[in-house]
Phi, psi and omega in degrees: 000140181236130171227129185213151177229162184205127172270118188287160181286156167305146005276353188297330188301332180289338181249336181251121181283313182201152168246145191222152181211136169220148182221131180076026180278138175228107192282336179093002180213153185282328186225150175216154181265133176258117184269152191283147171221010172083010180243188180229163184227134163257130190224138176236122179273123181260019174240164179275339179289134181291159176249152185233158168243137185249152175295137186298332191252313181271343179065024173265142184299133175237346173220149178227137180229135185255324189247299178206154180207169180237122177260120186287184181287117180264143168242016174210155184292156170230161186244125185231161178271164180237079187302142176297149178044049181293148175220116183213160172219152186203171176229125178263110188281153174283155182307123183086343187298332181291339178302333185280002184231348185227137193260066172196162173299126183296339177300336181285347182256359187306131178054027175233163174232129185235151170296137183297328182296339172301334182254311185260000179058225181292345179293332178298320178290322182291320177304315182296314179300321180289322180295321180294325179288332184289123193288323189234167181300322178298320180297318180296318179293326173304313178301312183297320175297316179296321177295316171301323177291328180297323184259005182288129177262004184090167180305142187215001180280142170296146187300326184291325181285328182294310180298313183297316181301319180296317178289320180298319181293331184266317184221072185293342181269350187260332189275143177237165177301323175304313181294321179290323176292320178297321185280333183251345187071012181256139180296153179303317182297311179300320181293324177297314181299317180290316178302312178299324179290322188262351177243332172110355170204166186295158175302324180296313180294324180295317176296326177297313183295321178291323169302316176298317180296318176298322175296318182300320181287326176294322171300320180304325189271351185255134171290321173230115182288126173260097195294324178291322180294318181298311185302322179286316180300328181269359171095017179279148177297318179200185181292323171303312180298321179295315182297314174299320178292321178304313183293322180296317184276339183244333188084003183234159172276159176305319176303311177301322181289321177298322179303325180279329183045059183302145181295327171249122184308329184268005183225118186236123184303146178259126183256110184262345184273000000 
């Protein structure tokens, strides 16, 4: 099994948080929840078997992707399969970063997944062919960087969005529209419209997702979680508020999540039995 990651060089580094690759991966369970973090993902399947997205309640397949796809900014979890001996490569964009490579408002992609050919046409197929030909992870990352640079449209964030993302990523529970408006000189209404277009969700929803994501990472670092303390530290009104939000984003209670202790905070095995 091979697992590798890569931080792209500038200028891509400003828009892409990390590139990842795995080969021969066997998860040991058939389905998993992918939890929201407010960002987007470009994924290329390097096997011939299609991958699927499943209904959150019935666990029936509702979408199928064979070659490559783009997962929009999610404010809810999705359920995917974990094919045996999987081989995939992808780019995890920074929040709003995908706007530099795709010519549409990101809010149109919210909570949706699309075939990459819908945006890049035949370039999507050529990218996959080149990735299959590249012999090692480093060469594959270089191919993916070159393809992204080919579609790069340059910096595209409004100055107010750039400022807000920096603050929201650090203290999502402390920033208000009034503070953002005072710091940037942009009216709350205009800011909300621009942020939603360029990031894919409203500032309020984005901050809720990031607060949840912060809680996930704190849980991961604790041997024994003190729930009331964690809820307060992450900016929730109380423990009940934290539990309700956690269930909304994951479909699980915090206790159920901790029982699995997933190796990666954003990926949780689905127990169907």
